[in-house]
N, C-alpha and C positions, 0 to 999 in steps of 0.2 A: 077402226078401216083401220091402220098399220098391221094388224094380226094381221087382215084377207092381207095386206100384199106379202107378208113374210111369207104365208100357207101358202100362195100361187110361186113364191117364186122356191121354194121347198120341192115345191111337184113336178119346177120345169124341171131343178139339176139333171134329175137321172135320166131325162127327154138327151140330155143338151150332151149326153154321158156318153148311149146310146147312139146318136146324128158322130163325134166326134172316133166313136168307133169302126162305122158304120166305113166297108169295103165295098170299090168295084169290083163286079166279075173277072176283070184279069187281076188286079188286086188279089182276090179274095187263091184265086188258080195260081197263084204263081207264091203263094205264101199255105197251100194246103200241098206245091211241087220242093218246096227248101223243110215245112218238115218228114215228105217219104223222104230224103236228100240225109235229111240228120238221123233218123233213122238209120238208116242202111249204115252211117258213121259211124253210130254205136254201138251197130252191129257188130260190121268190122273191125271197129278198138277193141273193143272190153271180148270178144266171145272168150279167148283165148288171154287174155289179161288179167293180169293177177295182183294187184294192188299189195299181197305183201312180200313177193318179189324185191328188190329193189335194184335201183339199177347204179348201184357203185361200180366200180369198177376194182376188180379184187387183187391185178394181177401187176401189182407196178414193184412189186417185190422184185418178181425173175427181170431177171437183166436177157438185157433186150438181144434177138437175136437175127441172123437176113430173113429168117421167114413172118418176125414176130416186132409190130410195132405198135408201140403201146401208145392206147388213143394219150389225151389232153385230160388231167384229173377234174375229178367231179368238178361245178364247177356252182354256186351260188347267189344271187347275186338280190340284195339287202340295201330296199332305199327307203330311205327316215318318209313320214306323211306325214307326222304331229313326233310334239316331244316337248310338252309342255311341264314346267312345272308347279307341281298338286305341295306339295312339305318336305321340309325340310325338321329332325329333326335331333336335332348336336349330339344330344345324352349318350345315344345312338349309334349315331355317322350317319344316318339313313340317311337317302334324297325318293322321294315321291314320283314319279313322272305318267304324266298321263300321253303312253309310248305308241303309236303309229305307225306300221311302215306294210311298206309289201316282198315280198317276198318271188322268186320267177327262178330256174332252174329249166334242163331238157332233161327229155325222156325220149328220147327218140322211138321205143318203142309204140309211144302213139304220134304217129306224127304218119298225113297222107297226099294226096294231089288232088288239094281242092278241086282239078278239070274235072275227076274222076264223079265231084257229089256237089255236082250246081256250080262249083265255083263256092264253095267253102273257105271260107277261110279260117274263123275263129267256132269256137264254139264256148258254151258251157257247160262243167261238168258241175256233181255232188262230190265234193271232197276226200268219201268216204271210194272213191271209183278208183281213184286215181294215188298212188306210192306218194310221201310225201317225205323228204326228209328234215332230221331230226333235226333240229338246230336248241340251240343250250345258249343263254343268258347265262354269263357265270357272275360270279362275286353278288350273287346273287341274293333277296329270303324267298328262296317257295311258296313258301308259305301266304307269299302274300305277293304271285304274281296273278289274277289279275284277267281274262281276257274273256275281252264282248263280243262273245259268237255261241248261236246256239244252231243244232241241227238244223236247223230251217235251214238257216245265213250262208252257210258255209258250200259256201259256194267257191270253185276254183274255173279260170280261163285259159281254155288250150287251142294253141295255133297247130296250126299245119305241119308247121319246121318244129313240131314239136314240145316247143316251149310254153313250160304249164307257170304261172302265177295263182298268187292268192294273197288280197288281205286281210290283213290283219294287228284288232286296236284290243290293246292290254293298259292297263295299270302297273307299274313297274316297281320294287321300291329294290332299292342296291346300295353296298358295303359301301363306302363313302369318306377317308380320310381326312380331317377338317383341319385344320392348320387354325384356329381362333385368334392369336394373337391382337390381332387390330380391332375385334370387337368393342363397336357394332361394328364398326365401316371396316368391315373383310369381306374377302369374295373369292370361290368357292371353285373348284373344278373337278364333277361328276360325270361317273363315264357309263352310259348300256353297256355290252361291251359281250360282242359272240361268239360262239366257236361251235365245231363237231364234235361233244365227247364221244357220242360212238362207234364214232370210224375211226380207223390211221394216222395219224396224219398228212403221208404223200401222194395220199388219193381226193382231198380236197381238196378246195378253197374256199375264202370268201370272197364278195368284193361288197364293199361299201360306196352309199351314193346316198344324193339326199337332194329332194323333191324342194317341189316349192311347196312351204310352209303354206298353211291358211293363213296366215297375219305373224304382221313382223316382229321376227327377233325380239324384240324388246317389251311383247307383249305377251309373249310367252310363262312369264313368271305366275307374284300372285301378290299378299296384298304387302306382306316380309322381304321378299323377295324380289330381286329386276335383271332379263335375264340377260346380259352382256352376249354372251356368243354362241354359236354349235357350229361343230367343227367334225371331220373323218382322221383318225389316229387308227396311225398300226405297227400291232406290237408283233418283235419276231416270238416264234412261241414251238421250244426242245429245235435248233439249231436250225433255224430258218424254214426248219421242212414246213412250216406254217405262218400263220399270219393271225393273229387274235383282234378283229375291227372289233373299233370301240367312236359309239357317238357320243360323244363328251360336249356334254354343255358345261357354259362358265356364269356364272352369275353374284347378285352382289348383297347383303342386307343393305335392306333401307332402311339408318342411320335415323330417321327419327321422330322416332320412338324413345330410342336412349338419351337424343341428342337432349329435351325440350321435357321430359320427362324422369329423365335419370341425373344427366351431367350436368346441366346446368342449374338444377336446384339442389344438388348439394357444393356446388360450386356458389354460390351463393350463400348456404347455409352459412358456410365453413371462411366466408368473409363475415359475415354478422356476427359470429359465433365469435372470432377473433376480436371485433369491435367489442362486445359487451365485454372478455374475458381482459380487456383491458383500459377500458371505462370504469373509474375508480375503486382500482389496484385493490387497494384496502379491504372495503370489503367479500374477502375473499369466500365464504357460502353460499354465495351464489355462484359465484365464478363455476366452486364443483359442479352447481347446475344443471348451468350451461354447456356449459364441459361433458360430464355423463352422457346428458340427451345429443349433444353432436355427437360422441363414439357410438354412443345406443342407431343411429339414425343410418350412416357406414358402416357397420355391420350386419344391419336387417339388411343392407345394398347389396353386401356382399356374400348369405345368404340367399338370396336372389341369385344370385349369376351363381353359384356352385348349381342351383336347383336344375340352371338351364344350359348349362355349358358340359361341353363333353370332361371329363378327370386325365389333361394332357397335362403334359411336361410345360408348357410354352402354354406359361398366366396371360390370359387377358391383359392389351392393356388397358382396356375401362378397371378391371381388380384392382391391378395397378395406379391407377390413377385413386380410386377408391384408398387402397393402400397407405396411401401417398397420404390423400388426407387426413385419413387416421393421426399419420402420424405428426405433420402438421401441429394439427391438434393439439396432444395431445405432447408436446415437444411445446405448442404457445400455455397449455393446461400448467407443466413443468412452471416454466417461467412466471407466470402469474405466483405462482405457490414458493419461487425466489427470491424474488421481485423486491417484496417488503421485507424481509427478511437481509435481505444484500445493504437495500437502503438503511436502513436502521442500524446491522454494522459499521455502515460508512461514516450515519451520521452521529454514533457513540464514537466512534474512533477519531472525528472532526470538534467532539466537545473536550477526551481526552488532550488534545494540546490546545484547545484555550482557545478553538475558532467559532465564530460567533454564529450558529442555526437560522437560516429567514424563518417568518411564519407562515404556512399556506397560503397568507391571502398581504403575505406582507413585496409587491418589488423589489426587487433589486435594482440598485442603480448602476451597476457598473453595465457595457453593456453585454461582455461577456458572459454576467452571471444572472442579464436578465433570460440570453437566448439559453439558458442552463435551464430557465425559470418555468418559462412558456411551453420549451422542447423538451419534455424528461425522456427519464433512456425505456418508461416501460410506452410511450407513443414509438421510438423509434424499432422496440420490439415487434408493435404489431404495426409496426412500415415492413422490416425483413419479412416477418410471416407474411405478410398480406400481397407481397411480392413474391414468396413460393406458393400461394397456391396458382396464382396467377398465372407463373410462371409451370405451374403440375397440369392448370386447365389449357393451353396453347402445346403442349406439348400432343398429349391426346390426335389431336387431329393436324400433325403433322408429319 
């Protein structure tokens, strides 16, 4: 029975679609008048228009005289519609964004009086019909810019005052200098920069704007990175003749992965290793095994960091933390090797002076000797190295 209802539903869908598109005779007549006016407008606009001839005014270098007044420089407006972080590759110092924007400019050759064409104020035309200024995204990996347009969907809107606009969706990879000193709690600012590379600097200007983003800025990151802000900045180019328009994105790393799986385990490995080293200090063969295992673990963490981070002059704080932990363990291992020999040396000196050496299970009678009996020198060293390990762990969060 359910199949019969489904069949009836799909048979009724075309009927509903047809009814929704039906017109009255008056509406049909009005629509045909619009199509006629639009045909005449297309004929008028593109009869002698050549999209290969650009609209850039090239006489700004000529001094103005009483008979000539230069028009303002050609202006194009770039309005940001979407800037979502896709990927960050630290070793290559590369950031990839889902970057969507709309471009607007004026071409006075494509203007008309709406009253002459039935009140038509704007139309949509194929991009191949109009001249489009050549905008360039600088400081980018040109082979990795992907524009999500095809010939069928490449349309632009054209207004009666000669303004033209189009929407561009792309994936753009840009070069981004990254300071990874605070890794894994680092923050970076990368930008997508616009400039006209073909035209002379005094002939154009670019105006940057931010539109209403489809989602809050905090949701424009990815699993590893969180977007903090998106701003517009302008950088002067060649004696302030024009400005480089920069859409800057600031994002910070989500450090939870490294804190839970690297930093905290490394800290507790050091804690337990230090305890194991200074308990039963005379059994040195096992101490070497514990120390070497810890050193190999820290070295493995350094190898992972070396693969994931750029080779810059500033070492990341996580690498400094790991190297310091490694140094603490080496110092602990050195103390474990040296302490038995030092204790034996001082014991021999005491015997030479005729002093009595208490046995391991013999509790001294005086108060000071009892303190030295219960709080052995290796326990003091263990406490010192545990404090150093804890301070090293806390500093990374400051």
